[in-house]
C-alpha positions, 0 to 999 in steps of 0.5 A: 086521482090522476088521469089512467087512459093509455092512448096507443095506435095499432096497425096491421098492413093498411088498416089502424085502430086507435085504442083508449084503455081506461080501468073499467068494468072487464064488459069487452065491447067492440063497435057494440059487439062482444069479444066472443063474437070475435073470437067464437073460439075459448081458446082464443078468448082466453089467451086475450086475456092472459095479460090482464090476468096477469097484471090482476086486472081481469074483470076489474070495477070502475065506471068507465069503459073501454072505447076502440074504433077500426078504420078500415080501408081499400087495402085492408078490404083487399086483405081480408078477401083472401084471407077469407078466400083461404079459410074457405068461407068465400068458396065460389072461385067467381066472386072471388075472382070478380070482386078481389078485382073490384078490391085492387082498383079501389086500393088504387084509387085510393092511393091516387086520392080518387075518393068519388070514384072510391065511394062508388066502388065500394058501394058497388062491392057492397052491393055484390057481397050483400045479394051474394049472401042469401044465394047459394051455389054447387059445391063438391057435391053439396050445395053451399052458399056462395058467401059465409053469411058472418063474413060477408056481414062484416064486409057489407058493413065495412065497406058501407063506412068505408064508402061515407068516410072516404078522404076523410082524416078525421070521423066524428061519431057522436050525434051526427049522421055518421054516428047514425050510420055507424049504429045501423051497421052495429045492428044488422051486424046484431041480425036486428035489421033484415037483410033483404032491402030493409038494410039498404034502403036506410043505408042510402038515405043514411048517405044521403044525410052524411053527403049533406052533412059534409057539404053545409046542408043543414036543411036537407040533412034534417029532410034525409034524417025524418025520412029515416025515421018515417023508413024505420017507423015502416019497418018496426016489428014486422012479424008473424011466423014468417017475418021472424028470419032477418033474411025473409023479404018482409022482414024489417027491423027488431022494435028494439033497433028501431027504437035505438036508431029512431033515438040516434037520429033524432038528437042529430036532428036536435043539433042541426 
């Protein structure tokens, strides 16, 4: 049977999406999330599925899957920061203005090939948004969040991956520290990782492991991953009535997330 894979690249502003489309189960899986996670309104999902309905491919059955990779750029983050503000998802003017300037600086750094500086700027942006995610501000006659939680989480994870991938033409996520970082970000978006300390502690260890991987320092990368696994074990399944909310200070990792992250890190260590 002839290969039925269709490969194409989509672009919007400075964002790039590389798409491999094959016959599959009809299940949408985009960076570990479903179509409904990105488009919560049924009307939007229906519009997206019209092409599959028209070609009688909605829910087709096979043994292979569709694979997506979306790679953020500083320019795409800036465009989406502006869009989030226009949609009322960043109510606080000062937060929007301050970190819009940070993103403009990041765009300039990326264009100039100043990747170490870009990584530092992305880390600054990420830390600020992660903090603002759990803070409130006085709005017109009421109290509201400085930034919408889901919106903040998406900015955090895209900034995290841009920090890790700055300057790279190709990205390998199979049995690499980069792949473990992507898995951590997916679990964070699914609210399986605590936002107050847990996510940051784990991502810093993985960013360090990625740096050692790029430098060819395999022993140091392995040591970083061992420390990561130990940290995951310490955070695993922290429970109790006060620890069920990922935004509370005592929430570490869900059991399922801890198991998945441990297995991924062990798979990388086996290759070193």
